[in-house]
C-alpha positions in Angstrom: -17.0 -5.9 0.8 -14.8 -2.9 0.7 -14.6 -0.7 -2.3 -12.1 -0.9 -4.9 -12.3 2.2 -5.7 -12.8 3.9 -1.7 -9.5 5.3 -1.3 -10.1 7.6 1.2 -6.6 7.0 3.6 -8.0 7.8 7.3 -4.7 8.3 9.0 -2.9 8.8 5.3 0.4 6.6 6.0 -0.8 4.9 2.3 -0.6 8.3 0.9 2.7 9.0 2.5 4.2 5.8 1.4 3.0 5.7 -2.1 3.9 9.7 -2.6 7.7 8.8 -1.3 7.9 5.5 -3.7 5.8 7.9 -6.2 5.7 11.3 -6.5 4.9 12.9 -9.7 8.8 15.3 -10.6 10.1 17.6 -12.5 6.5 19.4 -12.7 8.1 22.3 -10.2 5.4 20.8 -7.1 6.1 19.4 -3.7 8.8 16.1 -4.0 9.4 13.8 -6.1 9.6 9.6 -5.3 12.4 8.0 -5.2 11.1 6.5 -8.7 8.6 8.8 -10.1 8.1 7.6 -13.2 6.6 4.3 -12.2 2.3 2.7 -12.2 1.3 1.4 -8.9 -1.6 0.1 -7.7 -3.1 0.3 -4.2 -4.6 -2.4 -2.3 -6.0 -1.0 0.7 -6.3 -4.1 3.4 -6.8 -2.4 7.0 -9.9 -0.5 8.1 -9.9 3.0 9.6 -8.9 1.5 13.0 -6.3 -0.2 11.8 -7.7 -3.6 12.0 -5.3 -5.7 9.0 -7.3 -8.8 9.7 -7.1 -9.4 5.6 -3.6 -8.2 4.8 -2.9 -11.3 3.7 -5.2 -11.7 0.8 -4.4 -8.3 -0.3 -1.0 -9.7 0.1 -1.3 -12.6 -1.9 -3.7 -10.5 -4.6 -1.1 -7.7 -5.3 1.6 -10.8 -5.9 -0.1 -12.1 -8.6 -0.3 -8.8 -9.7 2.6 -6.7 -9.4 6.7 -7.9 -9.7 7.0 -5.3 -6.8 4.3 -5.2 -3.4 5.6 -2.9 -0.9 4.1 -3.5 2.5 3.7 -1.3 5.5 3.1 -3.3 8.3 4.3 -3.1 11.9 3.6 -4.6 15.2 5.2 -8.3 16.5 4.5 -11.2 14.6 1.9 -11.7 12.6 2.4 -15.8 11.7 1.9 -18.0 9.0 -0.9 -16.4 6.3 1.5 -12.9 6.3 4.5 -15.7 6.0 2.6 -17.4 3.2 1.5 -14.3 1.9 
């Protein structure tokens, strides 16, 4: 079981994407995200080695919680489980 309170991001990709979307703006620090007043919830679906076997379950969970879900995954076709999620 993954600890839902563990926010470590071994390769910083999720942190980078979240900042691009929602970094606080108009505060004189760094950059502003494209929607700097957004509320966000992170759902980790990949392990620290890059294996994303639980991604479809995470996508389905996030889709049940939010109006908009960003899934920053790439690579060759993932199959029906990803399409269904």
